[in-house]
C-alpha positions as CSV (number, residue, x, y, z in Angstrom):
1,M,61.6,71.3,129.3
2,P,60.9,71.6,133.1
3,I,61.3,68.5,135.2
4,S,59.0,67.6,138.2
5,L,60.6,67.4,141.6
6,P,59.7,63.7,142.1
7,A,61.1,62.9,138.7
8,L,64.3,64.7,139.6
9,V,64.6,62.8,142.8
10,N,64.1,59.5,141.1
11,A,66.8,60.4,138.5
12,I,69.4,60.9,141.2
13,A,68.1,58.5,143.9
14,E,70.3,55.5,143.0
15,P,73.7,57.2,142.4
16,H,73.4,59.8,145.2
17,G,70.9,58.3,147.8
18,A,68.6,61.3,147.3
19,R,65.4,61.6,149.4
20,L,62.6,64.2,149.4
21,I,61.2,66.0,152.3
22,G,58.2,68.4,152.1
23,N,55.0,68.6,150.2
24,G,54.4,69.7,146.6
25,E,55.5,68.7,143.2
26,P,56.9,71.9,141.6
27,L,58.3,72.0,138.1
28,I,62.0,72.8,138.1
29,T,63.3,74.9,135.2
30,D,66.9,75.5,136.2
31,A,69.4,75.0,139.0
32,T,72.1,77.1,140.6
33,L,74.7,77.2,143.3
34,D,74.3,81.0,143.7
35,S,71.4,82.2,145.8
36,R,71.6,85.6,144.1
37,Q,70.9,84.0,140.8
38,V,67.8,82.2,141.9
39,Q,64.5,82.9,140.1
40,P,61.0,81.4,140.6
41,G,60.9,77.8,139.5
42,W,64.7,77.3,140.1
43,L,66.4,74.8,142.3
44,F,69.0,76.1,144.8
45,I,71.9,73.7,145.5
46,A,73.4,74.4,148.9
47,R,77.0,73.1,148.4
48,P,79.4,73.4,151.4
49,G,82.7,75.0,150.3
50,A,86.1,75.9,151.6
51,I,85.1,79.5,152.2
52,A,81.3,79.6,152.5
53,D,78.6,77.0,153.1
54,G,75.6,77.1,150.7
55,H,73.4,76.1,153.6
56,D,73.8,79.6,155.0
57,F,72.2,81.0,151.9
58,V,69.1,78.9,151.8
59,D,66.9,81.6,153.2
60,A,68.1,84.1,150.6
61,A,67.3,81.5,147.9
62,V,63.8,81.0,149.2
63,T,63.3,84.8,149.3
64,N,64.3,85.0,145.7
65,G,61.7,82.4,144.7
66,A,63.4,79.0,144.8
67,S,61.0,76.2,144.3
68,A,63.1,73.6,146.2
69,V,66.6,73.2,147.7
70,V,69.2,70.5,147.7
71,V,71.0,70.1,151.1
72,Q,73.2,67.7,153.1
73,R,71.2,68.3,156.2
74,E,67.6,69.2,156.8
75,V,66.9,72.9,157.0
76,Q,63.9,74.9,158.3
77,V,62.2,76.1,155.1
78,D,58.6,76.0,153.8
79,I,59.6,74.5,150.4
80,P,60.6,70.9,149.5
81,Q,64.1,69.9,150.1
82,I,66.2,67.1,148.5
83,I,68.7,65.6,150.9
84,V,71.8,63.9,149.6
85,P,74.9,62.7,151.5
86,N,77.4,64.7,149.4
87,V,76.0,67.8,147.6
88,A,79.3,68.5,145.8
89,Q,79.4,65.2,144.0
90,A,75.7,65.4,143.1
91,V,75.6,68.8,141.5
92,G,76.6,67.7,138.0
93,D,74.0,64.8,137.9
94,I,71.3,67.1,139.3
95,A,72.0,69.9,136.8
96,A,72.1,67.3,133.9
97,A,68.7,65.9,134.9
98,V,67.2,69.4,135.3
99,H,68.2,70.1,131.7
100,D,67.4,66.6,130.3
101,Y,71.0,65.5,129.8
102,P,72.0,67.9,127.0
103,S,75.4,66.3,126.3
104,A,73.6,63.1,125.1
105,A,71.9,65.1,122.3
106,M,75.2,66.2,120.7
107,Q,78.8,65.1,120.3
108,V,81.2,66.4,123.0
109,I,85.0,66.4,122.7
110,G,86.9,67.1,125.9
111,V,90.5,68.1,126.1
112,T,92.7,68.0,129.2
113,G,96.4,68.6,130.0
114,T,98.5,71.2,131.6
115,N,99.2,73.3,128.5
116,G,97.5,73.5,125.2
117,K,93.9,72.9,126.1
118,T,92.7,76.3,124.9
119,T,94.6,76.1,121.6
120,T,93.5,72.5,120.9
121,T,89.8,73.2,121.6
122,W,89.9,76.4,119.6
123,I,91.4,74.6,116.6
124,I,88.7,71.8,117.0
125,H,86.0,74.5,116.9
126,Q,87.6,76.1,113.9
127,I,87.8,72.8,112.0
128,L,84.3,71.8,112.8
129,S,82.9,75.2,111.8
130,R,84.8,75.2,108.5
131,V,83.6,71.7,107.5
132,G,80.0,72.9,107.9
133,L,79.1,71.6,111.3
134,Q,77.2,73.7,113.9
135,A,79.9,73.8,116.6
136,G,80.1,75.0,120.2
137,L,83.1,75.9,122.4
138,I,83.5,75.9,126.2
139,G,86.9,77.2,127.3
140,T,89.2,79.6,129.1
141,V,89.0,82.4,126.5
142,E,85.3,82.2,125.9
143,A,82.3,80.0,125.2
144,K,80.7,80.0,121.8
145,I,77.3,78.9,120.5
146,G,78.1,78.7,116.8
147,Q,79.9,82.0,116.3
148,T,78.0,83.8,119.2
149,R,80.6,84.6,121.9
150,I,80.1,84.2,125.6
151,E,82.9,85.3,127.9
152,G,84.6,82.5,129.7
153,I,84.3,82.2,133.5
154,R,86.9,79.5,134.2
155,T,88.5,76.7,132.3
156,T,85.8,74.3,133.4
157,P,82.8,76.2,134.6
158,E,80.6,75.1,137.5
159,A,78.4,72.0,136.7
160,T,75.2,74.1,136.7
161,D,76.8,76.6,134.2
162,I,78.0,73.8,132.0
163,Q,74.7,72.0,131.8
164,R,72.8,75.3,131.3
165,L,75.2,76.2,128.5
166,L,74.9,72.8,126.9
167,A,71.1,73.0,127.0
168,R,71.3,76.3,125.1
169,M,73.6,74.7,122.6
170,R,71.3,71.8,122.1
171,D,68.3,74.1,121.7
172,A,70.4,76.1,119.1
173,S,70.9,72.8,117.1
174,I,74.7,72.6,117.9
175,A,76.0,69.3,116.7
176,V,79.5,69.1,118.3
177,V,81.0,70.8,121.3
178,A,84.7,71.2,122.0
179,M,85.4,71.6,125.8
180,E,88.4,72.2,128.0
181,V,88.5,69.9,131.0
182,S,90.7,71.0,133.9
183,S,91.9,68.9,136.7
184,H,89.8,71.0,139.1
185,G,86.8,70.3,136.9
186,I,87.4,66.6,137.1
187,D,88.2,66.5,140.8
188,L,85.5,68.8,142.0
189,G,82.8,67.0,140.1
190,R,82.0,69.8,137.6
191,I,81.9,67.3,134.7
192,N,79.6,64.9,136.5
193,G,76.5,64.3,134.4
194,L,78.5,64.7,131.1
195,S,79.1,62.2,128.5
196,F,82.0,62.6,126.0
197,D,82.3,61.1,122.6
198,A,86.1,61.6,122.6
199,V,88.6,63.0,125.1
200,G,92.2,64.2,124.4
201,F,95.3,64.7,126.4
202,T,98.0,67.3,125.6
203,N,100.8,67.0,128.3
204,L,101.4,67.1,132.0
205,T,103.9,69.5,133.6
206,Q,104.1,71.3,136.9
207,D,101.1,73.4,137.8
208,H,98.3,73.6,140.4
209,L,100.4,72.0,143.2
210,D,98.7,74.4,145.5
211,Y,95.6,72.3,145.0
212,H,96.9,68.8,144.1
213,H,100.1,69.0,146.3
214,T,102.0,66.3,144.3
215,M,102.5,65.6,140.6
216,E,101.4,62.1,141.3
217,A,98.0,63.2,142.5
218,Y,97.7,65.6,139.6
219,A,98.5,62.8,137.1
220,Q,95.9,60.5,138.8
221,V,93.1,63.1,138.3
222,K,94.0,63.7,134.7
223,A,94.2,59.9,134.0
224,S,90.7,59.4,135.5
225,L,89.1,61.2,132.6
226,F,90.2,58.4,130.2
227,D,87.7,55.9,131.4
228,S,84.7,54.4,129.7
229,R,82.3,55.9,132.2
230,W,83.2,59.3,130.7
231,A,84.0,58.7,127.1
232,R,83.8,56.4,124.1
233,V,87.4,56.9,122.7
234,G,90.5,58.9,123.5
235,A,93.6,60.4,122.0
236,M,96.9,61.5,123.6
237,V,100.1,63.2,122.6
238,L,103.3,61.3,123.4
239,G,105.8,63.9,124.1
240,D,109.6,63.9,124.1
241,P,110.7,60.9,126.2
242,N,113.7,62.9,127.4
243,H,111.5,65.6,128.9
244,P,111.8,65.6,132.7
245,D,108.0,65.5,133.2
246,N,107.5,62.7,130.7
247,T,107.1,60.3,133.7
248,Y,103.8,61.9,134.6
249,S,102.5,61.9,131.0
250,D,103.4,58.2,130.8
251,Y,101.4,57.6,133.9
252,V,98.3,58.8,132.1
253,Y,99.3,56.7,129.1
254,Q,99.5,53.6,131.3
255,H,96.1,54.2,132.9
256,I,93.9,54.8,129.9
257,S,91.1,52.3,130.0
258,L,89.3,53.0,126.7
259,P,90.2,52.7,123.0
260,F,92.6,55.5,122.1
261,K,95.1,56.9,119.5
262,T,98.6,58.0,120.2
263,I,100.2,61.1,118.5
264,S,103.8,61.9,118.4
265,Q,106.7,63.6,116.6
266,Y,109.2,61.9,118.9
267,R,108.4,58.2,118.8
268,K,106.3,55.6,117.0
269,A,102.6,56.4,117.3
270,D,99.2,55.8,115.7
271,V,99.4,59.4,114.3
272,D,102.9,60.1,113.2
273,I,104.2,63.7,112.9
274,S,107.2,64.3,110.7
275,S,109.0,66.9,108.5
276,V,108.2,69.6,111.0
277,Q,109.2,73.1,109.8
278,L,108.9,76.1,112.1
279,F,108.4,79.7,111.0
280,A,107.8,83.0,112.8
281,D,104.0,82.9,112.6
282,E,103.2,79.3,111.5
283,S,104.4,75.7,111.2
284,T,104.2,72.9,108.7
285,C,104.4,69.1,109.1
286,V,103.4,65.8,107.6
287,L,100.8,63.7,109.4
288,E,100.5,60.0,108.8
289,I,97.1,58.7,109.8
290,D,95.7,55.3,109.0
291,G,98.5,54.7,106.5
292,K,97.9,57.9,104.5
293,T,100.0,61.0,104.7
294,Y,98.8,64.6,104.8
295,D,100.7,67.9,104.4
296,A,99.5,70.1,107.2
297,R,99.8,73.8,107.8
298,V,99.4,75.0,111.4
299,P,98.7,78.8,111.6
300,L,100.6,79.0,114.9
301,P,104.4,79.0,115.6
302,G,106.0,76.4,117.8
303,R,106.7,72.7,117.9
304,F,104.2,72.3,120.7
305,N,101.4,73.8,118.6
306,V,102.1,71.2,116.0
307,D,101.2,68.7,118.7
308,N,98.1,70.6,119.6
309,A,97.0,70.8,116.0
310,A,97.6,67.1,115.4
311,L,95.6,66.2,118.5
312,A,92.7,68.4,117.2
313,V,92.7,66.7,113.8
314,T,92.8,63.3,115.5
315,L,89.9,64.0,117.8
316,C,87.8,65.4,114.9
317,H,88.5,62.3,112.9
318,Q,87.5,60.1,115.8
319,I,84.0,61.5,115.8
320,G,83.7,61.0,112.0
321,V,85.2,64.0,110.2
322,D,87.3,63.2,107.1
323,V,91.1,63.7,107.8
324,Q,91.7,65.7,104.6
325,A,88.8,68.0,105.4
326,C,90.3,68.5,108.8
327,V,93.7,69.3,107.4
328,D,92.2,71.7,104.9
329,A,90.2,73.5,107.6
330,L,93.3,73.7,109.9
331,A,95.2,75.6,107.2
332,T,92.7,78.4,107.2
333,S,91.8,78.5,110.9
334,A,92.1,81.7,112.9
335,P,94.9,82.0,115.5
336,T,93.9,81.5,119.1
337,P,93.5,84.8,121.1
338,G,96.3,85.4,123.5
339,R,98.4,82.5,122.2
340,A,101.5,83.8,120.4
341,E,99.3,86.7,119.4
342,Q,101.2,89.5,117.6
343,V,100.7,93.1,118.5
344,R,101.2,95.0,115.3
345,G,103.7,97.9,115.1
346,R,105.7,99.6,112.4
347,A,108.3,97.7,110.3
348,D,111.1,99.5,112.2
349,Q,109.8,98.4,115.6
350,P,110.4,95.1,117.5
351,T,108.0,92.1,117.1
352,V,105.8,92.0,120.1
353,L,103.9,88.8,121.1
354,V,101.4,88.1,123.9
355,D,101.1,84.6,125.2
356,Y,99.3,82.8,128.0
357,A,102.3,80.7,129.0
358,H,102.1,80.6,132.8
359,T,103.9,77.4,133.6
360,P,107.6,76.7,133.5
361,D,107.3,74.2,130.6
362,A,104.9,76.4,128.6
363,L,107.3,79.4,128.9
364,S,110.3,77.2,128.0
365,N,108.5,75.9,124.9
366,V,107.3,79.3,123.6
367,L,110.8,80.8,124.1
368,A,112.5,77.9,122.4
369,S,110.1,78.3,119.5
370,L,110.8,82.0,119.2
371,R,114.5,81.5,119.5
372,Q,114.6,79.5,116.3
373,T,113.0,82.3,114.3
374,T,114.5,85.4,116.1
375,S,117.5,87.1,114.4
376,G,118.0,89.7,117.2
377,N,117.5,89.5,120.9
378,L,114.7,87.7,122.7
379,I,113.2,89.7,125.6
380,C,110.6,88.2,128.0
381,V,108.2,89.9,130.4
382,I,106.9,87.4,133.0
383,G,105.3,87.3,136.5
384,C,103.5,84.8,138.6
385,G,100.0,84.8,140.0
386,G,99.2,85.2,143.6
387,D,97.4,82.6,145.7
388,R,98.6,79.9,143.4
389,D,101.4,77.3,143.2
390,R,104.4,79.0,144.9
391,E,106.8,76.2,144.0
392,K,106.8,77.2,140.4
393,R,107.8,80.8,140.9
394,P,111.6,80.4,140.9
395,L,111.1,77.8,138.1
396,M,109.4,80.5,136.0
397,A,112.3,82.9,136.5
398,H,114.8,80.2,135.5
399,A,112.8,79.3,132.4
400,A,112.8,83.0,131.3
401,L,116.6,83.3,131.9
402,A,117.3,80.1,130.1
403,G,115.2,81.0,127.1
404,A,115.6,84.7,126.7
405,D,118.4,87.2,126.3
406,H,116.8,89.6,128.7
407,S,114.0,89.1,131.2
408,V,111.7,91.6,132.9
409,F,110.1,90.2,136.1
410,T,106.9,91.8,137.0
411,S,103.4,91.4,138.5
412,D,100.8,89.0,137.0
413,N,97.5,88.8,139.0
414,P,98.8,89.2,142.6
415,R,95.3,88.6,144.0
416,S,95.5,88.8,147.8
417,E,99.3,88.6,147.9
418,N,101.9,91.4,148.0
419,P,103.4,91.6,144.5
420,E,106.8,92.3,146.0
421,T,106.7,89.0,148.0
422,I,105.9,87.1,144.8
423,L,108.8,88.8,143.0
424,D,111.0,88.0,146.0
425,E,110.2,84.3,145.6
426,M,110.7,84.4,141.8
427,T,114.1,86.0,142.0
428,A,115.4,84.3,145.2
429,G,119.0,83.1,144.6
430,L,119.5,84.8,141.3
431,D,122.8,86.5,140.7
432,I,122.7,90.2,140.0
433,S,122.9,90.4,136.2
434,S,122.3,92.8,133.4
435,R,120.2,90.0,131.8
436,W,117.2,90.7,134.1
437,V,115.4,93.5,135.9
438,R,112.6,93.6,138.3
439,V,109.8,96.1,137.6
440,T,106.7,95.5,139.8
441,D,104.3,97.6,137.8
442,R,103.3,95.5,134.8
443,R,102.5,98.5,132.6
444,E,105.9,99.9,133.2
445,A,107.5,96.5,132.7
446,I,105.9,96.1,129.3
447,A,107.0,99.7,128.3
448,Q,110.6,99.0,129.4
449,A,110.8,95.8,127.5
450,I,109.5,97.3,124.3
451,T,111.7,100.4,124.6
452,L,114.7,98.2,125.2
453,A,114.1,96.2,122.0
454,G,115.4,97.0,118.5
455,P,113.7,96.3,115.1
456,H,115.1,92.8,114.8
457,D,114.3,91.8,118.4
458,V,111.3,89.9,119.7
459,V,109.4,90.8,122.9
460,L,107.3,88.1,124.6
461,I,104.8,89.3,127.1
462,A,103.8,86.1,128.9
463,G,101.5,84.8,131.6
464,K,98.1,86.6,131.0
465,G,97.5,86.1,127.3
466,H,93.8,86.8,126.5
467,E,93.0,88.1,130.0
468,T,91.6,91.7,130.1
469,Y,92.0,92.3,133.8
470,Q,94.6,92.4,136.6
471,E,93.3,91.1,140.0
472,I,94.7,93.1,142.9
473,N,93.4,92.6,146.5
474,G,90.2,90.9,145.2
475,V,89.4,93.6,142.7
476,K,89.7,93.1,138.9
477,H,91.0,96.2,137.1
478,H,90.9,96.4,133.4
479,F,94.3,95.4,132.0
480,D,95.0,93.9,128.6
481,D,98.7,93.2,127.7
482,R,97.8,93.6,124.0
483,E,96.3,97.1,124.6
484,V,99.3,98.2,126.7
485,A,101.8,97.0,124.2
486,Q,99.9,98.6,121.3
487,A,99.9,101.9,123.2
488,V,103.7,101.7,123.7
489,L,104.3,100.9,120.0
490,A,102.0,103.8,119.0
491,R,104.0,106.2,121.0
492,G,107.1,105.1,119.0
């Protein structure tokens, strides 16, 4: 339903000091940050950014039919303009008002953490769908309205995209939405205007220091989600107390200011995980929740995925779904794309898995999991993305060498950087060894790794997971690790 411009200004006047300049009371049907996306009846939000300033595109938005603009400083246009002191922080509330606050019309579950967000939200969506609820999903791999797929843009989309998507879900009678919440999404105000029924925390390990600069700042942003202004209840995984990054997860634990459940297989918690058994393609465990025990099957390998599944079950239970129904649905849920996803070959060929692990901790975890079920050699293909946290590059190489018998270091998404420079930083200080090679071309690296492997060996192709592109010098070229590996296996 469209909103009148005066009504929109009134809705954001108090929190953002909005004031209206210009004549007319147009009806606003949508809002965007992209002047190229503008249509008649839309609101253009001119947000200043690190690379470009939205104010420079106001004229283009007007040309495309914008009915009004949101700005930080008055501009010379013939349409009404809403002036706010900080456009970036107002975007979410503006978009929510334009779409009549869609998150209030459904239950929304948010999941944050360094690793495991995609798997946890995917499992939540699978559980909700299997117990008969109309469910939505917003995440890294894709967004879903029921079972209709929409390709994901980023882990937490822009606030205008989130609110538009939630409005579509509301109009499609979606009852519950599972949503990944990144630290960027929190810190940049992309979730402003949202209300969550429950929020969950997976873990906190090194990543995104190119943005947050310190682990302390990273932890503070994550912890800020667990506040009553965002959500009703929360749940968090308590990891291994001996893990070197446990300090930062404990920071989140100590700063939660809403009712929450703890989940752990390492220490006493509200949701206790025990009797964990790990297999090549699945895991089993016993969950104790509210004094009752449940035998659970997790259709994913790895101890860390047991944590993700337990968190998913807990969050679903917190919004009213029966635990046994959650556990039954978990057992039949589909594996998450690009997360320990097997590329099928012949029986006499190696096992090949593709995984999104792109942090040192995630890579260590998946390799440790595979080590327990691999009878032969474990071979790892891994690179590091360009224009991202440079400090983790040598850590990624060390994680691969510590967990695998043989490592192939290669390109990931070099973006604007020289891939050779990235590999130089990954391999700096490493002794020359037969346990690792450097192959810049990712396609050739995958081929070498699979060719090197025997029928009892496991090849892990890590870092890109579900991605279907490789970004080089600002251009995205089609590249899917699964397709490349399948082609190598098909050639025998």
